[in-house]
N, C-alpha and C positions, 0 to 999 in steps of 0.2 A: 608560841611564846611571844609575849608582847615586847615592844621596844625597850621599856625600862628593865625588864628582866634580862634581855639580851645584853644591854649596856652594862648591867651589874655583873653579868657573867664575864663579859669582856674585860672589865676592870679587874676581876678576880684573876683571870688568866695573865694579865699584864703583871700583876703583883707576884704571881708564881714565878714568872720568868725573871723578874727583877731580883727576887730573893735568891734565885739560884738553887742549887741542890738537886736539880733534875738531871737525869741522864740526857745524853744527846738525843736519843730516840723520844724520850718524854718531852723534851723541849721542842722538838720538831712537831710532835703531835699537838702540843698546846698551841704552838704558833699557827699551825694549819687551822685549828679550831677558831683561833682568834681572827684569822683572815676571813673565814667564813662568816663569823658573827659580824665583823666589820662590814662586809658586803650587805648582809641582812639589814644592819642598822642604817647604812647609807641609802638602801632601797626604801626603807620605811620613811626616812627623812625626806626623800624626794617625793614620796607619795603624799606626805603631810604638807609639803611645800605646795604641791599642786592643789590640794584641797583648800589651803589658805588663800592661794591666788584666786581660785574660783569664787570663794566666799567674798573676797575683797572686790572682785569684779561686780558681783551682785550688789554689794553695798554701794559701790561707786555709781552704778546705774540708778539705784534708788535715790541717792543724794542728788544726782543730776536732774531727776524728774521734778524736784521741788522748786 
């Protein structure tokens, strides 16, 4: 599942929790899934950050050669 899909699913889980109507067990299950998705999203963001930094370093090197 890609980042955007995970983020959309996380937003849906937050909405479910905010609306209420879930049993305690359901709420805990939804919360646990949300924590897992949050970890996945943060991991993906850190990976993207690393890629962007690497690309920026390459651009900086190219610009400094001119």
